C-alpha angles and dihedrals in degrees: 000000000000132000118211123217125197108203108217100143098108130115091242090227095164089053097052093271093299119151097254097200093059097045108117110251120179094338104320138053113285092242090060092060089053093045093052093050095045103038095074089053099058143049095228135018136202139170123228108213137154102194137024087037095164089053090052092045090061089072088074099240131103113275113212123196125213113270085215116066132226101045100291094184137249095320089061089054090049088050090052092048093049090048091054098035118116096186132073094247137046125195118190134197132176121255091231100063105079093171100062115152117270090220093047097114096042094051092046091048094049094051093043087055096044093050094039086231133160095222137024124195135185121250130184133181089279091057140264125341097206099185091056090077141136115213140176115249092229087076092076095097091049096047093046089052090051091050093045089053089057096260114150105156112107095201093048093055091042089055089061093058132070096265136177124203119219120206120223121186095205106083091177089062087070098046113135121211100220104159141033086254090055091050092049091051093053093046089052091050091048094057 
């Protein structure tokens, strides 16, 4: 069994400090697009958020805050997910990627199993997408030690683990909506 975690705990600095997951996008909050695409792929689902907790709780899934204060980045969200996760595997995706593949989890899991890896991450022609990853919950202690040592870079930590990269052809599936301009472009395409 796999738990899904939507990472919505950032500051939204590139979006004028707006809570990206709650931004309206083609008629519903961006996190809801992500939730609808990820939910059928996992046994359980949660959201990692550090503000607007009541708004996120309205989506009907657990909301987990970072263990580390002050918006320590996506690894802090992963740490929170691993801390609360009751399944052997956790998959994470960002709240600002509403096009994520409908076969993301199946493909990451197949590659992780085939390679006997601890972690699987998505890669496209443009490079790795490190927060689109599947990882074993046994990595919690290692990740916690990395964070306590001041580490914050997702790829740097992942490089220390037995990792398999999984190639996805559809670059657009991993598109991040990082700014209001990105959001307006997506909404114009959706009409």
